[in-house]
C-alpha positions, 0 to 999 in steps of 0.5 A: 500500500503506497500513501499519496499525500495530497495538498490542497490550499483552497477552492482553486484546487479542491474542485479540480482534485475531486475526480482524481481523488475518486479515481485514486480511491478506486485504485488498488494499492493506493491510500490517499491522505489530505493536507488542507491549508491556506484559504480553506481556513479563511472565512472570507474565502468561504471557509471551505475546509468544511467542504473538504471534510464533507467530500473526503472520508479519509484522513485529513491534516489541517494546517493554518498559516495564512495571515489576515493581511494581503500586503506583499509582506504578509504574503511573504510571511505566509509563505514562510509559515507555510514551509514550517507548517508543511515540514512539521506535517511531513514529519508526522505523516510520512508519504510515498508520493506528494501530490501538488497542483498548480502554481500558488505560493502555498503549493510552493511552500509544500514543495520546498518543505518536501525537499529535505525529506526526499519525498517524490513530488508529483505535480499537475498543471506544470509548464503553463504560463501566466505572465501577469502573475507571480504564480508563473515563477512559482509554477516553474519553481515547483517543476524543478522541485518535482519528480513527475509532471502531469501536464495538460497539453503537449505544448506545456510538456515541451516547456517542462522538458525545456526547463531541463526535466527528463522526458520520461518524467513528463506525462500528457494527462490533460486537465483533471477538471475536465473529467468532472465536466464530462459527467456534469449534469446541470440542475434545472434552470429554475433551481439554479436561479433560485439559489443565486436569487435572480429571475429565471429569465435573466441573461447574466454575466459570470464574473471572476476577477483576481489580482494581477500580482505583477501589477498589484499597485494598479488593482484599484484601477483594474477593478474600477474599470471592470465595474464601470464596464459592467454598469454600462452594459447593465446586465445581472451579474454573478461575482465569485470571490478573488483568491488570497493574493496581494490586494485581494481585499481591494477587489472584494471591497469594490465587489461588495459595494457594487452588489449593494448598489445594484439589485441584480448583482450577486456575490458568492464567497464560495459556491462549490464546484457544482454551482460554479459549473451550473453558473458556467452552463447558464451564463451568457458570458464569463468576464474576468481573468480566471484560469477557468475561463481558459481551461473549463469554459471551452467545455461549456462553449461559454464565451469568455472575455479575458482581461489583462495580462494575468493569463498571458501565455496560456493556451486558449480556445476560440471562446476567449476574447482578450482585452486590456483593462479599460472599460471601453475595451471590456464593454466592446468585448461583452457586446461582441460575445453576446452576439448570437453569431459568436455563440453559434460559432462555438458550437463545435468547439474542442477543448484543448486541455484534454478529453476527460480522462486525465484522472485515469492516466494520473492514477495509473502512473502514481500506482505503478511507478517504481519508488526508487532512486531512479525516481528521486535522482534527477538529472538535467535534460540538456536540449540538443543543439538542433532543438534550439532552432526547431521544436520537432525533436522535442515534440518527438521526445514528448510524444514518446514520453506520453 
């Protein structure tokens, strides 16, 4: 029996993990333990530790290390406290494999703390780019601390190899979130609108906006321009809460103020995966800068207005319209995607992030990979000179690894 220690630090990863957790629980020889920390324990982010307790029946170790403030100093201090908390957890809860997802600083703390313990680290969603967020550097750093890489696309796998990772360590699994969407059944329209407290005849915008951490000193301008655009469009709006990033309180304060002044605006501190998927299913369009607009939304054929630089560099499908921060650009883009012809153009859209079977591929590797020195001793894969000017050889290596 091998123990998989799965790290979750908030709603941003927990919903993505769920299909994989179910698959691992059905895989012979696997025991899953959960380390739950970060935003899960903060009321402003929905106190989602209760959701973890409800949806996971195995052992859970809870870690609290986030400071209340969202200043750069507090984020850095929370990172340090996270390293201490995870290091203590590894001592009391030995693991055969540590499973991490994504690019948040709390995940980076978990990866760094595992290094002295020599725990093999498996990382999901490496190789991606988000040039407008400090997460970009954290994601690549986690890659260098990891021993297995489950990437969503071949392009992302190529980038992981470009970072010096040996091709045999890279598995093109697809995005686990799509596994859940493949089995998603929407609730009746009337039930959904009753939950969000809007008329069932409403055409609404789903808005998810997070701080652009490389431009955090412009957060107030960014959110004011977005809200000005929404006011000009004058449609019902369902807001979801921002992540625990630098200046997130600024965004939250403005969203709550907007909802107080507009009778058809709703703020959801946390809505859970089923309600969020229903929101994507019923929304007229999605507005903001969330990765879900690029990864999950194509499966719903949902038009997405992606604002600013936060997701710059990520693979996107034809449902995404990229705009700057000005309210004029946002308004023009909303009108464009609300045109029935735009929605009709997405009828046969294929999601570039996978086929809905990522969890099976990940579980298969985690349950069978030899846990030996070969896995732990990492080499640096130097690119052939020809690969510097051509990607053909690199793609060939990646295809062989997959």
